[in-house]
N, C-alpha and C positions, 0 to 999 in steps of 0.2 A: 452909666450910673444906675440904671434901672435895676441891675442885678443885685445891688447892694440894699436891699430892703430888710425890714425887721424879720428875723427868722432865717436869713440866708446863712448858710454855713460857709465858712472860709478857713484858710490856713494861716497860723501865726508862727513866726520864727521862735525856735527854742534852742538854748545852748546844749541841752542834753539829748533831746529827741530829734533835733534838726527842725522838724515842723510838727506842731500839734494842732488839732482841730479847735475851732471856736464858733460861736454863733452871735450874730448881730442882734442885740436886744433893744438898741435905740438908735435913732438916726435924726441928726439935726443939721442945720446950716448955720455956719458962723457969720459974723458981721462982714468978713471980707469975702464971703461967697464960698468959703471952704466947707468941706463935708466932714462932719463930726460923727464918728461911729462909736457907740458903746458896745463893747464885745466882752463875752464871758468865755474863757477858755475851758477845755475839757478838764483841766485840773482844778477849776473853780476860781481861777485868777480872773479879776476884772480889770479891763484896760480900756483906754480911749485912744482911738486912732483918728488923727486929723489929717485930711488930705486936702491940699490947696487946690483951688479951682484951676482946671486944665492940666493938673499933674496926673501922670499915669502910675503913680506909686500907690495903687490900690492893692489891698491884700488879695492873694490868689483865692479864687472860688473853689470850694470843695464840691466834688460830684456827689450825686445821690447814691445811697448805699448799693442800689442794684448795679451801678456802673463803676464801683470802686475797685473791683478785683478782676478786670477783664484779662483775657489771655494775651492780647497785644496791646501794649501801652498806646499805640497810635490811635486806638479807638476810644481813648478817654475823651468824654465830652469837653472837659475843661483840662487842657494840657498845661501842667506846671509842675514844678519840682516837688511840691508837697503831695500832690496827687500820685505822682510817679513813685515816690518813696512809700506812700501808704499802700499802693497797690502791691508792690513787691513785698512789703512787710506782711500784709494780709494773706497773700498767697503762701509765703513762707510759713506762717503760723498754721495754715492748714496742710502743711507738708507738700506743697506744690512748688518745687524748687526751680522750675523753668518758667520763664516769662519772655515773650517776644517783645522786641523793641524795634519795630520796623524791619530793618535788614539784619538785626543782631539778635541772637538768642542769649538772654541773661541767665546764667546758672549759678545758683547759690550753693555753696558747699554745706551740706547738713552735718558733716562730721559724725555720721551715723549710717548704719546699714539700711538700705531701702530695697523694695521689690520692683523698682522701676525698670530694671534691665533683665527681666526674666525672658525665656524663650516666647512666652505668650506675647510680650510687648513687641518682640522682634517681628513675630508674625503679624501682629495688628498693624504696625507702621509700615510693613512692606507689602500690605494687601492693596487691592484696588481702591478701596475706600478707607484710608487710615484715619485714626482719630484726629479730631480738630485741635486737641489740647497741645501746647508746645512741648517738645521733647527733644532730647539729644538725637534720638533716632530719626526725627523728622528732618533735622539738618543733614544727617548722613544720607537719608533717602533722597533728599533734593539734590545732593551731589551725585548720587548714583544715577538719578534721572538725567542729570546734565550729560553724562557720558553715553547713556543709552538713547536719549531722545535728540539732544543737540549735538552730540559727537564733539564735545569740547572737554579738555582736560579741566580738572576741578582741584581747588585747594580749600581745606578747612583750617582756619587759623584759630587755635585755642589759645587765648591770651588771658591775662590776669596777674595779680601779684602773687608772691610766694605764699602757698598755703590755701589758695582759692580752689584747688581741685583740677588743675589742668592735666596732670598726668593721668588721673582716673578718668576724666572725660575722654582724652585721646585713646585710652585703653578700650573704653566701651565703644567708641566709634570704629576702631579696628575689628573688634569682636562682631560688631553688627555687619560689617562687610563680609567677614568670614562666614557668618551664618547665613547671610543673604544669598551667597552664591550657591548654597546647598539647599535652600528652601526648608530649613529647619532640620535637615538631616546632619549626620556626623560630617565634620569638616574634612577636607582632603589633606594630604601631606603638606602641600604648599601653604595652605591656610593655617595648618597647625604650626608650621615653622614661623610664619609671620607673627602669630600670637606668642610664640615661644621667645621672640625677641624681647618682649616687654620685661619679663623677670630678669633676663640677662642684662639688658641695658640699665634697668633700674638698680640692679645689684652693683654694677660697676660704675654708674654715673650719678646715682642719687644719694642723698645723705639727709640726716636729721638736722634741721635748723631750729632757731627759736620760734619761727612762725609756722613751720611745717615739718612733720615727722618724715616725709618722703619727698623732699625738695629736689627737683631736677637741677643738677649742677652742670648741665650742658644743654645745648639746643639740638633738637633732633627734627629733621624733616623726612618723614617716611613716605615714599612714593609707592602706592599699591597699584600694580600693573594689571590691566584687564585685556582680554583679547576681544575680538569683534563681537562675540556673544556675551559679553560682560561677565566672563568667569575669570577669577583671579588666577594669573599665571606666574606671578612673582612679585618681588618688592625690591626697593633700593633705599638705603639709609644714608643720609647726609647729616653730619654732625658739625656743631659750631661751638668753639670755645669751651673746652672742658675746664673746669675750675681746678687748676693744678695745685694751687697753694693749700687747698684743703687737705691734701695728702700729708703734709708736714705740719700744718697748724689748724686747730679748730678753736673757735671762740668758746667762751663759757656756755655750758648747757647744749653744746652741739656735738656732732659726731663726724668721723671720717666717712667715706663711702661704705655702703652696707656690706660689701663683700668681705671686708676684713673681719668684721664682727660675726658674720656668718661662718667664716672659716674657723675662727677660734671657738665658736659655740657648737658647730656641727661636724667637725672633723672627727673621723673614727680614731680609736686609740692608736692603731697602726700608723695612720697618716700623721697624727700628732708626733709620734716618736720619730718618723722619718723627717718631718719638717722641723722638729724641735720647738714647737709652739706650745704656749700655755693659754691662760685666759687673756681676754682683751685688756684688762687693767694692767698687765705687765709690760706693755709697750708704749713707748713715748709718743708714737704717732697716733695712738688710739685713746689715751687717757688724759689729754690736755683739757678737753672740754668737761671732764668730770661727769659724763652722761654716756656710759657704755651701753646702756639698755634703753629700749623704748617701751613704755607701758602698752601691754596688749599685743606686742610683737614677739614671736618666737624665732629667734635668729637661727637656731638649729633647724627648724622646719623650713625657714626660708632658704637655708643652704641646700637642703634636699630638693627644694623646688628649683633652685638655680641649676643644680646638677642635672635634674630631669630636663630642663629646658635646653641646656647645652647638648644633652644626648639627643633630644628631638631635632636639634639643628645639625645633627650628624657630625658633631665634634667628638672624636673618639676619646675613650678614657685616658689614653696615654697623653694626649694633648691637654686634657683637663688637669691631670697631675702636674704637667709642666707649668700650667697657669698657676696652680696653687703653690708650686715651688717658688715662682717669682714673687708672689704675694708674701709668702713667708720670708723670703730674702729681704723684702722691703721693711718688714716689721723688725727683723734683726738689724737692718742697716740703721733704723732710727734709734736703736738702743746702743749704738757705738758711743762709748764715753769719750768726750773731747775735753781736755783740760789744758791748762798752761804749764809750761815746763818749770819756771821758778817764779818766785815773787817779783824779781826784777825784770824778767823777760815776759813778753806777751805772746811768744811763739806757741802755737798749738801742738799738742802731742796726743798721740793715741797708742795705747799699750799694744805691743805686738801679740800678746796673749789674751787680748780682750775676747771673751767667748762670743759676743755678738759679732765682732769683726770676723772671727774665724768661721762662724756659722754662715754669715751673710756671703763671705767670699766663696765658701764651698757651695752654696746653693747657686750662686751666680756663675761659678765655674771660672773664677779669676784668682790669680795669686794674691794671697793676703798681704805679703809685704808691699807689693806694688800698689795695691788698693789702699793700704795704710798711707803710703807716701803720697798718692794722689789727693788724699783728703787734707793733709797738713802742708803740702807744698804746691807751688804753682810754677809753671814755665812761662816765661815772657819771650816772645820772639823779637830779635833785634836784627840788625843788618846782616845780609849775606847768610841767612839761615841759622845764625847763631842763636842760642837760647840761654837765658838766664834763669836759674832756679832760686826762688826766694820762699822764705817761710811765711806761712799764713798765721793770723791771729786766730784766737778761739772762735771769735764771731765769724771771721771769714771761712774757717774750716767747717763751721756748722752750715753756712751757706753753701759750700761746696758739696758737703754730704747731701744736703737736702735737694740740691739741684740735680744730683745723680738720681736720687730717688724719684723725683718728679718726672725726669726724662724717661726712666724705665717705665713708670706707671703709664705715662702718656703714650709711649710706644706700644705697650701692651694694649691700651684702650683702642688706639688706631688699628692695630693688628686684628683685634677682635671685630671691629666694625667691618674691616676689609674682608675677613673670613665670613662673616654673616652675609655680606653682599654676594660673595661667591656661592654660598649655599642657596640664597634666596633668588638669584638671578643668573640662571644658566643660559647657554646659547639658545636653546629651544625657547625659553621664556622671552628672550630678547627679540627673537624672530616673530613670536606670536603676539607680543604686546602691541596694542593699537591705541590705548589711552591709559591714563592714570588719575588717581585721586590722591593728592598730597595731604598729609596730616602734619601740621606744624605743632610741635610741643616744645615750647622754649621758655626759659626762665622768666619769671615775672618781675615786675618793677621792685626794686629793693632799696630800702633805706635802713641800714643797720646802725648799731651804736658807733662802730668805726667802719667807714666806707673807704675801700682801697681801689686798686686798679681793676680787680675783678667786678666789683659793684658798678664801676664806671662803664665797663664794657657791656654789662648786663643791661644797664639803664639806657645806654646808647642803642643797643638792639631793640629795646621797647620804644625808643623814640622813632626809630626807623619804621617799626610796625605801625605805630600810631600815625605816622606820616602817610604810609600806604593806605591805612584806613581812611584818613581824611581825604586823600586823593581819589580813592575809590568811591567814597560815599558823597563827598561834597563837590570837590573841584571838577571831577569828570562828569558828574551829573549836570552841574551848571554849564560846563562847556558843551556837552552833548546837546542839552536843550537849545542853547544858542545856535549850535551848528545845524540842528534839525529844524530851526524855526519855531520852536515851541515857546510860548510866552509863559514863564514861570517866575514868580517873584524871587528875587535873590535873597538868600539867607546868609546872614553872617555866621561864621563858625570859627571856633578857636583853631588857629594854624600854628603848628610848632616848627615851621620852616625856619624861623630865625635861630632857633636852638640847634637845628641840624646843621645850618650854615656855619654857626660858631664852632661846631665840632669838626665838620668835614672841610671847611674852607681851605683855600691855598695857604693862609697863615692861621689856620684854625688850631684847635687844641690837639688833634691827632698829629698834625704836622709838626708842631712844637715839641711834642713828646718824642717823636722820632728823631727830630734834630738833635735833641739833648742826649738821646740814647746812643747816637752815633759818635758823639764827641768823647774822646778818651777821658777828658776831664769833666764830662757831664755829671751833674749831681741833682738830687731832688730839690735841693735849695735853689740851684740855678734854674731848674725848670719852673719853680714857683715864681721866681723873679720875672722870667720870660713871659709867663702867662699873665701876670698882673700888668705887664707893660703892653702886651699886644691885644688882649681881649677885653671887651667893654660890656657894660650892662646893656639891656636887662638880662640877657641870657647868662652872662657870666658876672659873678660877684666876688670881690676880694673877701678874704676871711678876716675875722675880727683880729685886733692887735694881739700878737703873741701866739697865734694859731698857725700851724704849718699846713695850710690847706686852702681850699677854694670852694665856692658854691656854684652850682648850675641850677638854673631855673627850668626844670623839666616840665613836660606837659601835665604831669600828675601833681608834683609838688617840688619844692626846692630841696636839694640834697647837698650836704657838705662832704667833701672828700679829703682824706688825709694823704698828702702827697708823699709821705714817707714809703719807699719801696716801689714807687711808680716805674723808675727807670730799670731797676734790676728785673722786675717782672716783665717789662716790655722787651728787654734784651733777650731774655729766656736763654742765658748762656750756660753752657756745660763745659767743664774743663777738658782740654784736649787729652790729657792723660787718661781720664776716665772713658772718653769716647774710644780711644785706642784700646784700652782694656776690654771694654764690652765687645768691640769688634773682633778681638782675638780670644774671646771666651770659649771654654771647652763645652759650655752649655749650647747645644745646637739650637735649641728653641729660643734662647735669648738672642742669638746671632740672627735668627730668622726674624724675630720681632723687630730688632733695630734696623735691619736692612729693609724690611718692608716700610717702616716708618720713614726712613731717608728717602725711599722711592715714592712716597706719597700714598701708597695703598690705593684703595678704591672707594674709600669712605667719602671723599669729597673731590671729584675730578677737577674741580676749578681751582682748588687751593689746598693747603694743608689742613686736615680735618680738625684736629683737636689742639695740637700744639703748635703747628706751623713749622715744625722741625727745629732741632736745636741749633742755636747760634753758637759759634765757637769763640773762645776768648781771644783777645789780641786783635791783630789787624784784620783777621777774617770776619770779625763782627760787623764791620762796615759794609760787607758784601751780602750779608744775610738779611732777609726781610724781618722786620720786628713783628711782634705778636699783634700790635695794634693795626699795622698796615695789612697783615694777613686777615685779621678779623674784619676789617673794612671791606676788603675784597670779597670775603665770603658773604657778608651781608648784601653787598651789591649784587652777587650772583643769586642769592635767595630772593631778593626783591624782583629781579628780572624773571625768575621762575614764577613767582606768585602773580606778577602783572600779566603773564602770558596764559593765565588760567582764569576761570570763573571762581570767585572767591566767596566763601561762606564764613561768618564770624560767630565764634562762641565766646562771650565775655564771662569768664569765671569770676565770681564775687566771693570774697571772704567775709562771712557775716560777722565775725567777732574774733578778737585776738586770743580769747581764752581757749579756743578749740573744743569747747563743750557742745554736746549734741544739741541742735536746734536752738541755739542762743543767737539773738539778733541785736547787734549794736547799731543803732540808727545812724549815728554820726559816722561810723566806720563805713557803712554801706553807702551812705550819701556821698562821702568823699570819693569812693571808687566809681560811683555812677557819674559823678561830675567829671572825673579824670578821663573816663573812656568815651565821653561825649554822647551819652545815651540821649539826653534831652534834645540836643542838636540833630541827632539821627532821627528822632521821631518827627521833629519839625519838617526836616526836609522830606521825610517819607510822606507826610500828610500834605505838604505844599506841592510836591512834585509828583512824578510818575515812577514809582519804584520798579514797575515791570515794563519791559519793553522787548519787542521782537521785530526782526526784519520782516518785510512784507511777504517774501516767498515762504519763510518758515511759518508765519502766522496763517497764511492761506492754506498751506499744506496741512496744518494740524487742525484748524477749526472750520474749514469750508464744509465739512460734513454736517455742520449745524444748520445750514441754510440751503444746501443743494446736494444733489446726488453725487456720490464718489465718482471720480473720473471725469467730471464735467470740466471742459477746458476753460482756463481763466487767463485770457490774454492781457487783460488790464488788472494788475495786482491791486492798485489803489482802489478801483471800483469794487473789486472783490473784498477787500478789507472793509470798506464802507458798508457793503451789503451785509457782511457777517456781523459787524458791530451794531448796525441799526436794527438787525433782526433779533439780537440777543441782549443788548444793553439799552434800557429805556432812556437813561440820562445821558445826554451827549457830552456833559462836562466831565464824565468819568473816563473819557478817553480822548486821544488827539493823534492826528496822523502827521508825522514829519515827512522829510524828504525821502527817507529810506526805511523808516521803522514806524511801527505802531506803539504808542505810549499809553499805558494803562494805569489808572489810579489804583490805590491800595485796595486789594480785595477783588478787583475785576478779573484778573487772571484766574484766581481761584474759582470764581463764579463761572467762567468759561470752561474750565477744567471739569467742574462739577456737571455742567450741562453735557459736555462731551462724554464724560463717563456714563451718565444716565442714558444718553442716546446709544452709546456702544452696548450698554447692557440690554437695552431694548432690542437693538439689531441682533445681538447675540441670541436673545430669547426667540426671535422670529426665525433666525437661521437654525436655531436648535429644533424648533417645531418642524421646519421644512426638512431638515436632515433626518428627523425622527420619522416623518412620514415616508420619506424615500427608503429609509432603512427598514421600516415595517413592511412596505411593499416587497422589497427584495427579500425580506425575511419570510413572507408568505410563500414566494416562489421557491426559496431555498428549503423551506420546511416541506413543501410538497415533493420537491425533488428528493429530499433526504428521506421522506416517508416511502416513496417508491423504491429507493435504493435500499432502504431498511427492509422492505418487504422481500425484495429479491434475495438479499443476503439471509433473511430469515428462513426462506425456503431452502437455500443451499445448507445453511447451518442445521436445519431440521433433518435433511437427508443425511447429513454427515453424522449428526448425533444419533440418527436411527441405526446407521451401520455400526457405529461404535457401540451402541447399546446392545444390538443383537449379538455382536461378537462377544461383548462382555457377558451377556446372558448365557451364551453357549458354554463359554468357559466356566462360569459359575455353576451351570447345570452339571457339567462334567466333574467338577470339583465336588459337588454335592453327592453325586452318585458314588464316587470314590469314597467319600466320607461315610455314606451309609454302609458300603461294603466292609470298610474297616470297623465300623461299630458292630455290624452283625458278627464279624469274625471274633471280635473281642467278646461279644455276648456268648457265643458258642463256647469259647474258651473258658469263660467264667462259669458257664453251666457244667462243663466237664470237671472243672476243679471243684465245683460244689458237690457234684455226685461222688467224686473221689473222697472228699471230706466226710460225706454222709456214710460211705462204705466203711471207711476207717472208724467212723464213730460207732457203727453197728458192730464191727469187729471188737472194739474195745468193750462194748456193752455185753457181747457174748462172753468175753473173758471174764468180766466182772461177775456175770451171772454164774459161770462155772465156778469162779472162786467162792461165791457165796454158798452154792450147793455143796462144794467140797468142805467148806467150813461147817456146814450144818451137819453133813454126814459125820465129820470128825467129832462133832460135839455129841451126836447121838451115840457113837461107838464108845466114846468115853463114859457116857452115862450107863451104858449096858455092861461094861467090864466089871468082874467081881473085885472086891477090895482085897488088897495084899495083907498078908500077916504082918503084925506089928514088928516081928523080928526081922522081917525082910525090908521094913521101911527105911527109906533114905534119911540119914541124919539131917537135922535142920541146919541150914546154912544161912549166914547173914546176907549172902549175896544171892541174887536171883539166878535161877538156872538159865543156861544158854538157850536161846531160841532155836538155834540150829542143831542142838544135841538130840539124842534119841529120846523118845517119849518115856516117861517114867513108868515103872511097872505098876500094874493095877493094884498090887498089894500096898503100894505106898500112897495111893490116892485116898482121899477123904472119904468118910463114910457116905453111903448113899443118901442117908438122911440130910447130910450137910449139902451135897451137890444138888439134891432135888430142891432143897430150899433156896439155894443161890441161883440156880439156872431155871427157875420157873418162867413160863411165858415163852414167847417166840424167840427163835435164834437171833443173835445180834447180827446186824448188817455190817459186812466188811466194807472198808473204804475201797473206792475204785482205784484200779491201777492205771496209771497214766503213762504215757510215753513221752520222753523228752524230745522236743523239736530240734534241739541242738544236736543230739547224738543218736537219736532214733532207738533208744533202748528204754525198758520200763523203769519207771522211777518208784521210790518207796511209797507205799500207800499213806495217804494222809487222813487223819481223823478230824471230823468236825464235831466238836463237843456239843454244838447247838442242836445236832440231830440225834444225840444219844440220850437215852433216859438214864436215870440214876442207876438203875439195875445194870444196864448195859455197861455203864462206865465202871461199876464195881467188877464186872466180869473181865473186862479188858485190863484192869489194874491188878487182878489176882495173880499170884505166882503160877498157878496152873495154866492160865490162858497165855501168859508170857512164855512159859516153857513150851 
C-alpha cells in the first residue's frame, strides 16, 4: 500500500485508449478499512477508486518517465499491461518500430518507407559490437550465430495477423542473410536466386485483402542452407495450403492473386494479341471484388520485376511464355457463359461458339466440344465399369468449371515451387549443406465478414503455432527447471490445448468434416448437425438460431464460420472428364504441370504442397485424402521441423486497420499483444532463466574470462562456478542445474560483452607482438633487399654504360653523315647561287647594250636632215608598225620640234627578261612609276613607236 501515496502515477482503464495515465490526488481510509483514492486522469476526468482491505485490485502503477520507453519490456520496473502498451506506443511515436519482449521481438508495421534496412544497418548488426537497440537484423544475427557457434539448425517464426507486415519482415531477414555471406559485397548467384523467389512467390501466392494489400494466401517455410563455413549454398521451399478459392471468387474490395493483374497491365502488345487478353476488368475471375488496382502499386512494373526474377531463377523465356498462356487460359475459362436451356429445364448449356470457350480450349490444347461437354455433363460410375451421363444444373456447371480452373492453377503453383527447389538446391548444394535457417512466413489470424473453410484452416495453423510458442516458452521452460532442479516459481499462462484437442481429436472437428466428406450423401447441413451433437463448449459454440454456422473460441478471439461450402472445398474434387482431357492435352507444358502435381513434386516431401492433389468424383473420392487431412499432416511435419531447431520469434503487430502511415490504434494493438501472450512472456522471462547452456559449451566459450586458454578443466561444474563467481557479482543472477548453466535476463549478454572486450584486448596484444616480429623481419629483409639492390644496380649500370656507348657511337656516326650531307647541300646551293649571279650579270649586260643601242638610235635620228614636204608620208590614223623600216628623214618633224620634245638624257629602256618556263626572252615591260612625264611622252609618240 505504501506505493499508493499522493502524487503516485497510476494507470486507469479506458474504453478508447485501453489505458490512460492518472495521478493520485488524495488518499483516505474508509470505515471498513478500505482504501479510498482520489484520482485525476490525464484527460481531466476525476474519479474515486475504493479498494477493500486485503484486496489486490489496486490500479497498476505507472513507471517514471525515464523508464517508460525501454528497449526490452522485461526491464520495466512496474510490469503491467498499461506500462507495456505505453512503452510500445511511445516508441512507435518516435518511429522505433521494434521492441523486445523477453524472447520475442515485437514489430509494428508503420505502413511507410523507412531507412532501417540499409546496407549500413546490415554492417552494423553483423559487426563484433552490434547496436543494442532491438531490430529485425538482431534476430537474424542471433540465428546466424546459432549455426556458427552452437552448430544447431535455426527457425525464425514470423507471425501476426493479416496486414501486420509478416511478408516484408521475412523478406528483409532473407536479404540480411544474403548480404551477410558477402560482407557487404555483391551477392552471389545462389543468394540472388534466393532473393528472386520473393517476387515470384508473392506474385503467384499473394493478393489484396481488406486488411492487407499484399496478403500471403499460402504458408511458406524457406530453409536457407549453409555449408560448414556459414556460406549460403542453396535453399528449399515448403508450402502449405494455397487459398484456391480466391482464383474463382473474391470478396468485395479484394483482388485475385497479383500475377493476373500484372499480366493484364504489363504484357506487350504482341503477347496480348497472342493470348487474346485485355484489361483486368473484362474478366469474371478478376472483377468480382470491384478493386482491380492497388493505390501506389504499378502492376506493369511489378510484371517486369516478376519476369526479371523468373529469368534470374534460370527459367527460360519459352517456359515463361507457357506459364502466361496457362494464366490467360484461366481468365478465358472464367468468362465462359453458362446458362439454362429453357425456362422449364434447369440443365446447363454452353454455346459451342462461345469465344471464351474456344480461346480457353485453344490455349489449353484440348478439344473445345469435349471441354464443353465436361462442363455441362457428368459421368457416374456404376457396377461393372458402366457409366451414366447426366446433365448438370447451371450452378453445378459453374462449380465444375471453377474446379477445373482451381486445379490447373494449383498444379501450376506446385510445379513452380518444385522448379524453384530444383534451381535452388542442386546435388552439389545438398552435399555441401551442413545446417539451415528456416524462415516461416505464414498467413496470420483472420476474422472476415464471412469466414469459410479457408479461414478455418488458416486459424487452425495459427492455433498450432501459438501452441508451439506456448510449449517452447512456458511448458518446456517449467519442465526443464523441474528436471534440472532449479527452483522457479510456476507461472500460470493461457493454454490453447483444449482448442487444439477439439479440432484434432479422434472425434474432433477435422474428423467429422472428413467423415461427412466421404459420405456420398454428405452435406453441409448434415455436417453442422454432427458438429453440434459431438462438440462441446467452451472451445466450440453453436451458432445463433437461424444461422448455418458455428463458433470456435480461438486463442486470439472467437470466430464464427459459415458451414456452407465446407464439404465441397474439403473434397477438392475435379471431374474425371476434365482430368482425362488435361492428361491428353496437346499443350506439352500443361501435361508436364499436371503430371508433376500428381507425382507430388518437390515442394513438400512429406505431403501434397498446395492442393493435396485432386480428388476424383464418384467412388474414387473415398480413396483420396481430403484437403483437411492433408493440411493436418503438413502442419504436423512443420511443427516437427520447428521443434528440432532453435526457435526465434518475431511478432508482427498491425497498429491500425486504416493502413495510414504511423497511425496507432491503442485498442487494436492491445488486443494483439494480449492474443500473442506478450505479458506472460515477459513474466516468465523475468521470473525464470531465459538463457541456458550445457556445462561443456559454457566452459568452452567463457573459460577465457578467468583462466588461460588450453587449461585443462576436468571438473566442469567447478569450472562453471569459477567463471560465474569471477564475472557475476550477484549469485542470484545464475543457477547451476544438473547438466546446464541457467542465467537470468541480461547475464549472457554481460558475459558476451566481457568476452568480446577480452578478445579485443588479446587481439591488440597479439597485433603488437606480431607487428614487432614483422618489423624485425622487415629490417632484415630491407637490409638484404638493399644489398641485392646494390648488386643489381652495379650490373644495371654496366649494362646501361654499354648500351649508352653503343648508342653514342651510332649517334656520332649518324651526326657525321648528317654534316657531310649538309656540306654537300651547301656547296650545291653555292654553285646554284653563282650560276644565278652569272645569268643576272649576262642579262644586265644585255640590258646595257640595249640601252646604248637605243641611245645611239636616238642620236642618229636627231642628226638626220629633215625630208622635203613632198616626200613626207601621208598622215594615217593608225600607228606605224614597229617592225617596219624607219621613216625617211624627210618625213620627220622639224629639228626644232624634236629638240624640244627630246631634251634631257635618253630614256631608259625596260630590261629584257628571260622566261623561266621556255628559256626565251620576253617582251620588255615598262614601269610607269620610274618614267618622267617627258619620257612617257616620248614612248607614246608615233615616232618612238615606229
